[in-house]
N, CA and C atoms as a LAMMPS dump frame, in Angstrom:
ITEM: TIMESTEP
0
ITEM: NUMBER OF ATOMS
558
ITEM: BOX BOUNDS ff ff ff
-5.0000000000000000e+02 5.0000000000000000e+02
-5.0000000000000000e+02 5.0000000000000000e+02
-5.0000000000000000e+02 5.0000000000000000e+02
ITEM: ATOMS id mol type element x y z
1 1 1 N 315.454 -346.616 -252.484
2 1 2 C 316.827 -346.839 -252.862
3 1 3 C 317.61 -345.54 -252.678
4 2 1 N 318.745 -345.638 -251.994
5 2 2 C 319.59 -344.458 -251.84
6 2 3 C 320.755 -344.562 -252.804
7 3 1 N 321.198 -343.433 -253.229
8 3 2 C 322.349 -343.409 -254.117
9 3 3 C 323.505 -342.767 -253.396
10 4 1 N 324.688 -343.221 -253.722
11 4 2 C 325.887 -342.64 -253.134
12 4 3 C 326.127 -341.295 -253.773
13 5 1 N 326.628 -340.339 -253.007
14 5 2 C 326.96 -339.051 -253.613
15 5 3 C 328.133 -339.225 -254.564
16 6 1 N 328.213 -338.341 -255.537
17 6 2 C 329.356 -338.374 -256.448
18 6 3 C 330.613 -338.058 -255.653
19 7 1 N 331.693 -338.723 -255.971
20 7 2 C 332.949 -338.413 -255.294
21 7 3 C 333.338 -336.956 -255.507
22 8 1 N 334.143 -336.429 -254.599
23 8 2 C 334.575 -335.046 -254.673
24 8 3 C 335.422 -334.792 -255.918
25 9 1 N 336.247 -335.737 -256.258
26 9 2 C 337.084 -335.661 -257.451
27 9 3 C 336.247 -336.127 -258.635
28 10 1 N 336.296 -335.41 -259.748
29 10 2 C 335.539 -335.835 -260.925
30 10 3 C 336.183 -337.096 -261.504
31 11 1 N 335.505 -338.214 -261.343
32 11 2 C 336.046 -339.505 -261.774
33 11 3 C 335.407 -340.004 -263.065
34 12 1 N 334.563 -339.182 -263.663
35 12 2 C 333.81 -339.646 -264.83
36 12 3 C 334.694 -340.002 -266.016
37 13 1 N 335.884 -339.438 -266.104
38 13 2 C 336.764 -339.724 -267.228
39 13 3 C 337.603 -340.981 -267.07
40 14 1 N 337.516 -341.617 -265.909
41 14 2 C 338.318 -342.814 -265.646
42 14 3 C 337.533 -344.082 -265.95
43 15 1 N 338.256 -345.116 -266.352
44 15 2 C 337.654 -346.435 -266.542
45 15 3 C 337.428 -347.019 -265.15
46 16 1 N 336.162 -347.078 -264.738
47 16 2 C 335.831 -347.527 -263.381
48 16 3 C 335.326 -348.967 -263.344
49 17 1 N 335.757 -349.748 -264.29
50 17 2 C 335.416 -351.162 -264.297
51 17 3 C 335.985 -351.808 -263.039
52 18 1 N 335.16 -352.553 -262.33
53 18 2 C 335.588 -353.154 -261.063
54 18 3 C 336.5 -354.359 -261.263
55 19 1 N 336.297 -355.087 -262.337
56 19 2 C 337.078 -356.31 -262.557
57 19 3 C 338.492 -355.974 -263.018
58 20 1 N 339.44 -356.729 -262.517
59 20 2 C 340.82 -356.654 -262.999
60 20 3 C 340.984 -357.653 -264.133
61 21 1 N 341.66 -357.241 -265.165
62 21 2 C 341.989 -358.201 -266.221
63 21 3 C 343.132 -359.083 -265.724
64 22 1 N 343.323 -360.191 -266.386
65 22 2 C 344.425 -361.071 -266.006
66 22 3 C 345.765 -360.361 -266.173
67 23 1 N 345.884 -359.565 -267.226
68 23 2 C 347.149 -358.848 -267.436
69 23 3 C 347.383 -357.81 -266.339
70 24 1 N 346.311 -357.177 -265.841
71 24 2 C 346.462 -356.231 -264.725
72 24 3 C 346.883 -356.967 -263.458
73 25 1 N 346.268 -358.106 -263.202
74 25 2 C 346.661 -358.91 -262.029
75 25 3 C 348.133 -359.299 -262.116
76 26 1 N 348.526 -359.775 -263.29
77 26 2 C 349.914 -360.192 -263.483
78 26 3 C 350.869 -359.01 -263.293
79 27 1 N 350.493 -357.848 -263.835
80 27 2 C 351.352 -356.659 -263.717
81 27 3 C 351.493 -356.233 -262.255
82 28 1 N 350.388 -356.221 -261.519
83 28 2 C 350.439 -355.847 -260.102
84 28 3 C 351.323 -356.802 -259.322
85 29 1 N 351.2 -358.089 -259.624
86 29 2 C 352.014 -359.099 -258.944
87 29 3 C 353.486 -358.936 -259.304
88 30 1 N 353.763 -358.72 -260.566
89 30 2 C 355.148 -358.556 -261.018
90 30 3 C 355.79 -357.323 -260.391
91 31 1 N 355.053 -356.227 -260.322
92 31 2 C 355.608 -354.995 -259.765
93 31 3 C 355.859 -355.109 -258.26
94 32 1 N 355.06 -355.911 -257.574
95 32 2 C 355.273 -356.1 -256.138
96 32 3 C 355.362 -354.768 -255.408
97 33 1 N 356.376 -354.627 -254.581
98 33 2 C 356.512 -353.393 -253.801
99 33 3 C 357.082 -352.235 -254.608
100 34 1 N 357.398 -352.482 -255.896
101 34 2 C 357.741 -351.338 -256.751
102 34 3 C 356.529 -350.421 -256.921
103 35 1 N 355.355 -350.931 -256.554
104 35 2 C 354.138 -350.114 -256.624
105 35 3 C 354.269 -348.851 -255.777
106 36 1 N 355.214 -348.846 -254.857
107 36 2 C 355.452 -347.656 -254.026
108 36 3 C 356.124 -346.54 -254.822
109 37 1 N 356.734 -346.879 -255.934
110 37 2 C 357.413 -345.917 -256.81
111 37 3 C 358.472 -345.084 -256.074
112 38 1 N 359.311 -345.793 -255.386
113 38 2 C 360.44 -345.144 -254.731
114 38 3 C 361.488 -344.789 -255.774
115 39 1 N 362.552 -344.16 -255.344
116 39 2 C 363.597 -343.698 -256.273
117 39 3 C 364.135 -344.811 -257.162
118 40 1 N 364.194 -346.028 -256.663
119 40 2 C 364.797 -347.115 -257.439
120 40 3 C 363.805 -347.832 -258.359
121 41 1 N 362.557 -347.38 -258.4
122 41 2 C 361.615 -348.094 -259.264
123 41 3 C 361.946 -347.813 -260.732
124 42 1 N 361.623 -348.758 -261.573
125 42 2 C 361.898 -348.652 -262.998
126 42 3 C 360.623 -348.22 -263.718
127 43 1 N 360.538 -346.948 -264.047
128 43 2 C 359.345 -346.39 -264.687
129 43 3 C 359.164 -346.881 -266.116
130 44 1 N 360.172 -347.53 -266.661
131 44 2 C 360.107 -348.011 -268.042
132 44 3 C 359.523 -349.417 -268.161
133 45 1 N 359.263 -350.076 -267.047
134 45 2 C 358.701 -351.427 -267.11
135 45 3 C 357.332 -351.385 -267.787
136 46 1 N 357.04 -352.339 -268.668
137 46 2 C 355.761 -352.335 -269.386
138 46 3 C 354.554 -352.527 -268.457
139 47 1 N 354.764 -353.078 -267.27
140 47 2 C 353.646 -353.303 -266.332
141 47 3 C 352.982 -351.989 -265.901
142 48 1 N 353.76 -350.896 -265.899
143 48 2 C 353.159 -349.605 -265.522
144 48 3 C 352.078 -349.194 -266.51
145 49 1 N 352.301 -349.456 -267.788
146 49 2 C 351.281 -349.144 -268.797
147 49 3 C 350.045 -350.017 -268.597
148 50 1 N 350.272 -351.261 -268.236
149 50 2 C 349.165 -352.205 -268.052
150 50 3 C 348.243 -351.748 -266.926
151 51 1 N 348.789 -351.178 -265.859
152 51 2 C 347.953 -350.743 -264.723
153 51 3 C 347.666 -349.239 -264.765
154 52 1 N 347.888 -348.632 -265.899
155 52 2 C 347.679 -347.188 -266.039
156 52 3 C 346.283 -346.724 -265.646
157 53 1 N 345.269 -347.529 -265.948
158 53 2 C 343.897 -347.11 -265.605
159 53 3 C 343.657 -347.1 -264.101
160 54 1 N 344.47 -347.833 -263.341
161 54 2 C 344.383 -347.817 -261.878
162 54 3 C 345.238 -346.701 -261.295
163 55 1 N 346.381 -346.5 -261.876
164 55 2 C 347.337 -345.521 -261.373
165 55 3 C 346.864 -344.086 -261.608
166 56 1 N 346.275 -343.82 -262.761
167 56 2 C 345.866 -342.447 -263.108
168 56 3 C 344.901 -341.834 -262.083
169 57 1 N 343.826 -342.516 -261.691
170 57 2 C 342.925 -341.886 -260.715
171 57 3 C 343.572 -341.735 -259.338
172 58 1 N 344.404 -342.704 -258.953
173 58 2 C 345.086 -342.587 -257.659
174 58 3 C 346.045 -341.403 -257.664
175 59 1 N 346.752 -341.204 -258.768
176 59 2 C 347.635 -340.044 -258.87
177 59 3 C 346.835 -338.744 -258.907
178 60 1 N 345.673 -338.77 -259.538
179 60 2 C 344.816 -337.577 -259.538
180 60 3 C 344.368 -337.251 -258.115
181 61 1 N 343.987 -338.268 -257.362
182 61 2 C 343.591 -338.049 -255.966
183 61 3 C 344.78 -337.544 -255.155
184 62 1 N 345.937 -338.112 -255.395
185 62 2 C 347.151 -337.676 -254.68
186 62 3 C 347.431 -336.205 -254.95
187 63 1 N 347.244 -335.777 -256.187
188 63 2 C 347.51 -334.37 -256.515
189 63 3 C 346.444 -333.432 -255.945
190 64 1 N 345.284 -333.971 -255.579
191 64 2 C 344.217 -333.166 -254.991
192 64 3 C 344.401 -332.924 -253.492
193 65 1 N 345.27 -333.682 -252.854
194 65 2 C 345.462 -333.511 -251.413
195 65 3 C 345.925 -332.094 -251.14
196 66 1 N 345.377 -331.501 -250.08
197 66 2 C 345.632 -330.091 -249.79
198 66 3 C 346.235 -329.918 -248.412
199 67 1 N 346.774 -328.736 -248.213
200 67 2 C 347.266 -328.315 -246.903
201 67 3 C 348.107 -329.368 -246.219
202 68 1 N 349.026 -329.913 -246.972
203 68 2 C 349.989 -330.873 -246.437
204 68 3 C 351.361 -330.25 -246.574
205 69 1 N 352.196 -330.493 -245.611
206 69 2 C 353.569 -329.999 -245.771
207 69 3 C 354.205 -330.65 -246.991
208 70 1 N 354.963 -329.881 -247.745
209 70 2 C 355.659 -330.424 -248.91
210 70 3 C 357.038 -330.891 -248.455
211 71 1 N 357.034 -332.028 -247.794
212 71 2 C 358.268 -332.597 -247.268
213 71 3 C 358.483 -333.969 -247.891
214 72 1 N 359.714 -334.455 -247.874
215 72 2 C 359.939 -335.811 -248.404
216 72 3 C 359.068 -336.86 -247.697
217 73 1 N 358.885 -336.732 -246.392
218 73 2 C 358.053 -337.684 -245.646
219 73 3 C 356.625 -337.698 -246.175
220 74 1 N 356.024 -336.543 -246.375
221 74 2 C 354.634 -336.491 -246.832
222 74 3 C 354.497 -336.909 -248.297
223 75 1 N 355.467 -336.565 -249.119
224 75 2 C 355.425 -337.028 -250.518
225 75 3 C 355.555 -338.547 -250.574
226 76 1 N 356.451 -339.099 -249.755
227 76 2 C 356.625 -340.55 -249.701
228 76 3 C 355.357 -341.223 -249.189
229 77 1 N 354.757 -340.677 -248.15
230 77 2 C 353.539 -341.267 -247.582
231 77 3 C 352.417 -341.318 -248.607
232 78 1 N 352.267 -340.246 -249.383
233 78 2 C 351.209 -340.209 -250.397
234 78 3 C 351.437 -341.277 -251.463
235 79 1 N 352.691 -341.479 -251.87
236 79 2 C 353 -342.521 -252.855
237 79 3 C 352.862 -343.91 -252.24
238 80 1 N 353.294 -344.058 -250.982
239 80 2 C 353.136 -345.354 -250.32
240 80 3 C 351.662 -345.731 -250.218
241 81 1 N 350.805 -344.743 -249.975
242 81 2 C 349.371 -345.006 -249.887
243 81 3 C 348.84 -345.507 -251.229
244 82 1 N 349.3 -344.922 -252.316
245 82 2 C 348.92 -345.407 -253.649
246 82 3 C 349.367 -346.851 -253.806
247 83 1 N 350.599 -347.139 -253.397
248 83 2 C 351.124 -348.497 -253.492
249 83 3 C 350.306 -349.499 -252.699
250 84 1 N 349.854 -349.103 -251.501
251 84 2 C 349.034 -350.013 -250.689
252 84 3 C 347.682 -350.286 -251.349
253 85 1 N 347.077 -349.254 -251.906
254 85 2 C 345.787 -349.451 -252.583
255 85 3 C 345.973 -350.406 -253.765
256 86 1 N 347.028 -350.204 -254.537
257 86 2 C 347.28 -351.086 -255.683
258 86 3 C 347.589 -352.504 -255.226
259 87 1 N 348.355 -352.627 -254.174
260 87 2 C 348.679 -353.954 -253.632
261 87 3 C 347.398 -354.669 -253.195
262 88 1 N 346.487 -353.932 -252.549
263 88 2 C 345.231 -354.533 -252.113
264 88 3 C 344.369 -354.909 -253.309
265 89 1 N 344.44 -354.142 -254.415
266 89 2 C 343.719 -354.529 -255.637
267 89 3 C 344.166 -355.921 -256.071
268 90 1 N 345.474 -356.163 -256.045
269 90 2 C 345.997 -357.472 -256.432
270 90 3 C 345.487 -358.552 -255.49
271 91 1 N 345.469 -358.267 -254.197
272 91 2 C 345.016 -359.254 -253.209
273 91 3 C 343.525 -359.534 -253.329
274 92 1 N 342.743 -358.496 -253.555
275 92 2 C 341.29 -358.64 -253.642
276 92 3 C 340.849 -359.177 -255
277 93 1 N 341.691 -358.995 -256.014
278 93 2 C 341.328 -359.432 -257.36
279 93 3 C 340.32 -358.52 -258.02
280 94 1 N 340.232 -357.282 -257.523
281 94 2 C 339.307 -356.305 -258.085
282 94 3 C 339.903 -354.913 -257.918
283 95 1 N 339.39 -353.969 -258.682
284 95 2 C 339.868 -352.601 -258.552
285 95 3 C 339.197 -351.943 -257.342
286 96 1 N 339.767 -350.87 -256.891
287 96 2 C 339.188 -350.119 -255.765
288 96 3 C 337.81 -349.581 -256.102
289 97 1 N 337.506 -349.427 -257.39
290 97 2 C 336.184 -348.922 -257.793
291 97 3 C 335.072 -349.855 -257.322
292 98 1 N 335.363 -351.123 -257.196
293 98 2 C 334.345 -352.09 -256.811
294 98 3 C 334.336 -352.435 -255.332
295 99 1 N 335.169 -351.779 -254.546
296 99 2 C 335.255 -352.131 -253.126
297 99 3 C 334.048 -351.636 -252.341
298 100 1 N 333.617 -352.478 -251.447
299 100 2 C 332.577 -352.107 -250.487
300 100 3 C 333.24 -351.326 -249.346
301 101 1 N 332.409 -350.772 -248.465
302 101 2 C 332.966 -350.141 -247.259
303 101 3 C 333.799 -351.139 -246.469
304 102 1 N 333.356 -352.39 -246.424
305 102 2 C 334.111 -353.419 -245.694
306 102 3 C 335.521 -353.575 -246.247
307 103 1 N 335.656 -353.555 -247.566
308 103 2 C 336.978 -353.702 -248.18
309 103 3 C 337.869 -352.503 -247.86
310 104 1 N 337.284 -351.299 -247.897
311 104 2 C 338.066 -350.11 -247.533
312 104 3 C 338.485 -350.175 -246.07
313 105 1 N 337.567 -350.571 -245.195
314 105 2 C 337.894 -350.67 -243.767
315 105 3 C 338.981 -351.726 -243.549
316 106 1 N 338.908 -352.812 -244.288
317 106 2 C 339.937 -353.847 -244.168
318 106 3 C 341.313 -353.276 -244.507
319 107 1 N 341.389 -352.427 -245.52
320 107 2 C 342.657 -351.803 -245.9
321 107 3 C 343.077 -350.736 -244.888
322 108 1 N 342.168 -349.856 -244.525
323 108 2 C 342.491 -348.716 -243.663
324 108 3 C 342.678 -349.152 -242.213
325 109 1 N 341.959 -350.169 -241.816
326 109 2 C 342.055 -350.67 -240.457
327 109 3 C 341.06 -350.011 -239.525
328 110 1 N 340.57 -350.786 -238.582
329 110 2 C 339.618 -350.267 -237.599
330 110 3 C 340.293 -349.379 -236.565
331 111 1 N 341.602 -349.392 -236.56
332 111 2 C 342.404 -348.474 -235.757
333 111 3 C 343.805 -348.476 -236.348
334 112 1 N 344.689 -347.66 -235.799
335 112 2 C 346.022 -347.54 -236.394
336 112 3 C 346.823 -348.835 -236.295
337 113 1 N 346.571 -349.62 -235.251
338 113 2 C 347.284 -350.888 -235.101
339 113 3 C 346.82 -351.898 -236.155
340 114 1 N 345.521 -351.938 -236.394
341 114 2 C 344.979 -352.837 -237.419
342 114 3 C 345.482 -352.436 -238.804
343 115 1 N 345.676 -351.146 -239.02
344 115 2 C 346.218 -350.683 -240.296
345 115 3 C 347.639 -351.215 -240.499
346 116 1 N 348.47 -351.102 -239.494
347 116 2 C 349.888 -351.457 -239.622
348 116 3 C 350.135 -352.966 -239.637
349 117 1 N 349.27 -353.727 -238.991
350 117 2 C 349.495 -355.164 -238.779
351 117 3 C 349.844 -355.957 -240.044
352 118 1 N 349.096 -355.843 -241.143
353 118 2 C 349.389 -356.719 -242.29
354 118 3 C 350.554 -356.266 -243.169
355 119 1 N 351.099 -355.088 -242.906
356 119 2 C 352.083 -354.527 -243.815
357 119 3 C 353.492 -354.614 -243.248
358 120 1 N 354.483 -354.511 -244.14
359 120 2 C 355.881 -354.498 -243.668
360 120 3 C 356.128 -353.299 -242.753
361 121 1 N 357.198 -353.357 -242.013
362 121 2 C 357.515 -352.315 -241.03
363 121 3 C 357.694 -350.925 -241.591
364 122 1 N 357.971 -350.789 -242.876
365 122 2 C 358.158 -349.456 -243.446
366 122 3 C 356.852 -348.679 -243.567
367 123 1 N 355.711 -349.355 -243.467
368 123 2 C 354.428 -348.649 -243.55
369 123 3 C 354.183 -347.993 -242.195
370 124 1 N 354.275 -346.667 -242.175
371 124 2 C 354.069 -345.975 -240.911
372 124 3 C 352.712 -345.273 -240.887
373 125 1 N 352.414 -344.636 -239.79
374 125 2 C 351.087 -344.045 -239.585
375 125 3 C 350.817 -342.825 -240.463
376 126 1 N 351.836 -342.288 -241.118
377 126 2 C 351.599 -341.142 -241.999
378 126 3 C 350.91 -341.57 -243.291
379 127 1 N 350.875 -342.872 -243.573
380 127 2 C 350.283 -343.385 -244.804
381 127 3 C 348.762 -343.52 -244.671
382 128 1 N 348.29 -343.904 -243.512
383 128 2 C 346.872 -344.202 -243.306
384 128 3 C 345.942 -343.043 -243.696
385 129 1 N 346.217 -341.796 -243.275
386 129 2 C 345.294 -340.711 -243.655
387 129 3 C 345.184 -340.516 -245.166
388 130 1 N 346.272 -340.766 -245.886
389 130 2 C 346.202 -340.627 -247.341
390 130 3 C 345.324 -341.715 -247.947
391 131 1 N 345.398 -342.927 -247.419
392 131 2 C 344.535 -344.001 -247.919
393 131 3 C 343.067 -343.627 -247.68
394 132 1 N 342.763 -343.084 -246.505
395 132 2 C 341.391 -342.646 -246.207
396 132 3 C 340.968 -341.575 -247.21
397 133 1 N 341.839 -340.609 -247.444
398 133 2 C 341.515 -339.521 -248.373
399 133 3 C 341.273 -340.059 -249.785
400 134 1 N 342.086 -341.021 -250.242
401 134 2 C 341.874 -341.596 -251.578
402 134 3 C 340.527 -342.303 -251.65
403 135 1 N 340.184 -343.049 -250.609
404 135 2 C 338.889 -343.724 -250.586
405 135 3 C 337.741 -342.738 -250.686
406 136 1 N 337.869 -341.631 -249.966
407 136 2 C 336.824 -340.609 -249.99
408 136 3 C 336.774 -339.904 -251.344
409 137 1 N 337.928 -339.447 -251.813
410 137 2 C 337.97 -338.675 -253.057
411 137 3 C 337.513 -339.479 -254.272
412 138 1 N 337.899 -340.736 -254.331
413 138 2 C 337.612 -341.536 -255.523
414 138 3 C 336.304 -342.312 -255.45
415 139 1 N 335.997 -342.836 -254.267
416 139 2 C 334.889 -343.788 -254.162
417 139 3 C 333.828 -343.381 -253.15
418 140 1 N 333.905 -342.16 -252.663
419 140 2 C 332.943 -341.652 -251.674
420 140 3 C 332.923 -342.482 -250.403
421 141 1 N 334.036 -343.125 -250.054
422 141 2 C 334.113 -343.867 -248.794
423 141 3 C 333.936 -342.87 -247.654
424 142 1 N 332.939 -343.132 -246.804
425 142 2 C 332.703 -342.227 -245.677
426 142 3 C 332.302 -342.96 -244.395
427 143 1 N 332.688 -344.214 -244.291
428 143 2 C 332.38 -344.995 -243.081
429 143 3 C 333.448 -344.72 -242.013
430 144 1 N 333.668 -343.445 -241.741
431 144 2 C 334.72 -343.027 -240.816
432 144 3 C 334.483 -343.541 -239.405
433 145 1 N 333.226 -343.754 -239.053
434 145 2 C 332.898 -344.266 -237.716
435 145 3 C 333.478 -345.662 -237.484
436 146 1 N 333.857 -346.345 -238.545
437 146 2 C 334.407 -347.701 -238.433
438 146 3 C 335.934 -347.713 -238.343
439 147 1 N 336.556 -346.532 -238.349
440 147 2 C 338.009 -346.44 -238.395
441 147 3 C 338.639 -346.117 -237.05
442 148 1 N 337.846 -346.112 -236.002
443 148 2 C 338.41 -345.811 -234.691
444 148 3 C 338.808 -344.354 -234.589
445 149 1 N 339.658 -344.101 -233.647
446 149 2 C 340.087 -342.738 -233.369
447 149 3 C 341.143 -342.293 -234.377
448 150 1 N 340.869 -341.199 -235.045
449 150 2 C 341.867 -340.556 -235.896
450 150 3 C 341.465 -339.099 -236.044
451 151 1 N 342.357 -338.287 -236.5
452 151 2 C 342.132 -336.852 -236.585
453 151 3 C 341.27 -336.527 -237.803
454 152 1 N 339.984 -336.423 -237.574
455 152 2 C 339.055 -336.156 -238.666
456 152 3 C 339.207 -334.737 -239.221
457 153 1 N 339.6 -333.817 -238.347
458 153 2 C 339.824 -332.448 -238.808
459 153 3 C 340.993 -332.411 -239.789
460 154 1 N 342.048 -333.145 -239.494
461 154 2 C 343.194 -333.208 -240.415
462 154 3 C 342.777 -333.826 -241.752
463 155 1 N 341.887 -334.824 -241.716
464 155 2 C 341.38 -335.408 -242.956
465 155 3 C 340.602 -334.361 -243.747
466 156 1 N 339.744 -333.603 -243.062
467 156 2 C 338.974 -332.549 -243.741
468 156 3 C 339.915 -331.52 -244.366
469 157 1 N 340.948 -331.133 -243.65
470 157 2 C 341.927 -330.192 -244.215
471 157 3 C 342.59 -330.781 -245.446
472 158 1 N 342.938 -332.067 -245.369
473 158 2 C 343.627 -332.744 -246.469
474 158 3 C 342.729 -332.792 -247.712
475 159 1 N 341.433 -332.986 -247.513
476 159 2 C 340.507 -333.139 -248.638
477 159 3 C 339.983 -331.793 -249.14
478 160 1 N 339.604 -330.9 -248.206
479 160 2 C 338.946 -329.65 -248.604
480 160 3 C 339.837 -328.415 -248.492
481 161 1 N 340.888 -328.487 -247.68
482 161 2 C 341.748 -327.339 -247.441
483 161 3 C 341.331 -326.593 -246.18
484 162 1 N 342.315 -325.958 -245.523
485 162 2 C 342.06 -325.237 -244.269
486 162 3 C 340.99 -324.152 -244.429
487 163 1 N 341.123 -323.374 -245.474
488 163 2 C 340.223 -322.24 -245.662
489 163 3 C 338.765 -322.687 -245.777
490 164 1 N 338.502 -323.691 -246.579
491 164 2 C 337.129 -324.175 -246.749
492 164 3 C 336.584 -324.772 -245.454
493 165 1 N 337.42 -325.49 -244.723
494 165 2 C 336.974 -326.094 -243.463
495 165 3 C 336.677 -325.001 -242.438
496 166 1 N 337.557 -324.011 -242.346
497 166 2 C 337.322 -322.92 -241.393
498 166 3 C 336.048 -322.159 -241.749
499 167 1 N 335.807 -321.935 -243.027
500 167 2 C 334.592 -321.256 -243.455
501 167 3 C 333.351 -322.051 -243.043
502 168 1 N 333.388 -323.363 -243.269
503 168 2 C 332.252 -324.215 -242.888
504 168 3 C 332.056 -324.211 -241.378
505 169 1 N 333.141 -324.264 -240.618
506 169 2 C 333.035 -324.231 -239.163
507 169 3 C 332.421 -322.911 -238.693
508 170 1 N 332.856 -321.823 -239.287
509 170 2 C 332.299 -320.515 -238.916
510 170 3 C 330.799 -320.468 -239.166
511 171 1 N 330.353 -321.022 -240.283
512 171 2 C 328.922 -321.036 -240.583
513 171 3 C 328.151 -321.862 -239.559
514 172 1 N 328.702 -323.013 -239.182
515 172 2 C 328.044 -323.868 -238.192
516 172 3 C 327.996 -323.157 -236.84
517 173 1 N 329.124 -322.599 -236.422
518 173 2 C 329.174 -321.907 -235.131
519 173 3 C 328.224 -320.716 -235.113
520 174 1 N 328.131 -320.011 -236.223
521 174 2 C 327.225 -318.872 -236.317
522 174 3 C 325.774 -319.325 -236.145
523 175 1 N 325.422 -320.418 -236.791
524 175 2 C 324.054 -320.94 -236.683
525 175 3 C 323.77 -321.394 -235.247
526 176 1 N 324.728 -322.041 -234.62
527 176 2 C 324.552 -322.478 -233.235
528 176 3 C 324.346 -321.287 -232.312
529 177 1 N 325.098 -320.218 -232.549
530 177 2 C 324.917 -319.002 -231.747
531 177 3 C 323.53 -318.409 -231.962
532 178 1 N 323.052 -318.435 -233.219
533 178 2 C 321.703 -317.958 -233.526
534 178 3 C 320.666 -318.726 -232.715
535 179 1 N 320.899 -320 -232.543
536 179 2 C 319.968 -320.856 -231.814
537 179 3 C 320.137 -320.721 -230.307
538 180 1 N 321.131 -319.944 -229.912
539 180 2 C 321.332 -319.722 -228.484
540 180 3 C 322.167 -320.797 -227.797
541 181 1 N 322.869 -321.598 -228.559
542 181 2 C 323.726 -322.621 -227.96
543 181 3 C 325.091 -322.012 -227.651
544 182 1 N 325.539 -322.168 -226.417
545 182 2 C 326.839 -321.589 -226.073
546 182 3 C 327.976 -322.398 -226.727
547 183 1 N 328.869 -321.702 -227.405
548 183 2 C 329.968 -322.376 -228.1
549 183 3 C 330.95 -322.983 -227.111
550 184 1 N 331.003 -322.469 -225.906
551 184 2 C 331.896 -323.038 -224.895
552 184 3 C 331.508 -324.465 -224.531
553 185 1 N 330.272 -324.852 -224.803
554 185 2 C 329.797 -326.19 -224.485
555 185 3 C 330.308 -327.22 -225.504
556 186 1 N 330.806 -326.72 -226.632
557 186 2 C 331.298 -327.633 -227.669
558 186 3 C 332.646 -328.08 -227.321
């Protein structure tokens, strides 16, 4: 039996129950696309409290994203990604904690076109990498080979930061040089 590695983000303090309560389902449905939390969303609606156990870990993952430009586009994309994950929870009838790799792939898409297909036109390609990062940070989703072509280095930067990724690359390149492998061949 193999065990999944612990997620990068410490999730032990979150309620990771896979089942959605009826009140959570109702709240997600009622909030609809307000789940994106755009400027016009009403933060005082009682439904936000009802889905608090889902929102808290997603917001924690969002705050962990690194080496991203602090622009309105990137802030919006990160929130839109949270909204898509919550919307999919309502559709699946379960929390993201209980999703299989298949469920994550269904949300993220096998390529960028598959990602965009089920969503309204406002969902652009800047949202997809954040959804991947949330899956990895919270649930150890790592079936990246099923996601088609995407910038894996940018994902690593988003999750670990430029400095940590460069350090790891230097260590790998150093070991390859020790073994006599020419780096130009990479």
